Steps between C-alpha positions, in 0.01 A plus 500: 500500500789735592673422167180573313475842675858585410447407142180705485674802649789463267263481198309823621825693545634381167170602322484833672865581408445377132181705471671812637797458267271456193295807600822712528633365172165581313487850654865563395453379143134625436619841368748332260240262376248768436767702315571204280131436429453863398806500272446162325144417527280816534750745343486390161114524485507832672755649248301358215175666617655820595715540188578869446510600856758764571578352832587144624178371660686217677729741676206743580305222654287587821304297739155555652357306786156341422371334810749241609702491178738751335457553128768626265417750227720602202445861386579608134569858416355622151516863397667612826260334752390168621216387283501120530547265798569145463413237782504128555185298497405135512226281344404144536557282177468145405841406632518728797573862575569739199727800575423819324621858461229743439573864410238768546499864358429708819359784308237304297449198727557281206707177466826598323631145471481142638775239499517144645819444699451154656274207449462109498271477215485235223774544240346601164164587660490715817868576474405720197367761752878581551624451147213636284493876535167528310318362801642747763476797264116465517516639847651835402270793517251319714364719787612410866135578589332239280505121546776311314332192359519258205246527228350171616426673836356818326839697485716607215798266518547201266607191676811304371368213289516180715603689820185655642605434858830675449333788327256542797782485730681789330184703478439432876854608580461823317164565669665438826773756413225753412342467830829557670572797276160659560519447879852646529497750220530812719800352685649390153456855367659670805799256495538564120534875547825443703658311197760731321427545120 
């Protein structure tokens, strides 16, 4: 019995020390991981959507707290002022979560661009949401204040042939981004004013 108690205590101490070490390691590397994701995963999509900006939207990134989470926004300067802000959003596809970058014109409240950054969709079908720009270009010009839906659901967006679930996932992610944008618009505009042109 005494041997079992010693073994139990040793396991508890080892588990606690291991957990503490892993938490410390995660905290120490979290900023580096986020930086790499922005540079190699989100960055190319942001740069593509915000082509022509006179600033570097990745370097000008700012964060806003929304409930318990902190969201990143990437402001783009056009004609001497911040006109477009890009943000990350997520939708639910056939193979799991779909990562998106959604840009909004803060003067007109219209979508300025959409790009898929990450997905686990079926190659040749749902994966076309990322590789086929004709699908994502349909979102451009849509008002942030109107529902973003596929034509089959009464909206304006044509689904990718054979990938309706993926298409709905992307539309849902864009819709989520618009809800966040409208909820935080005043704060976004205030933060954008501090960006140097």
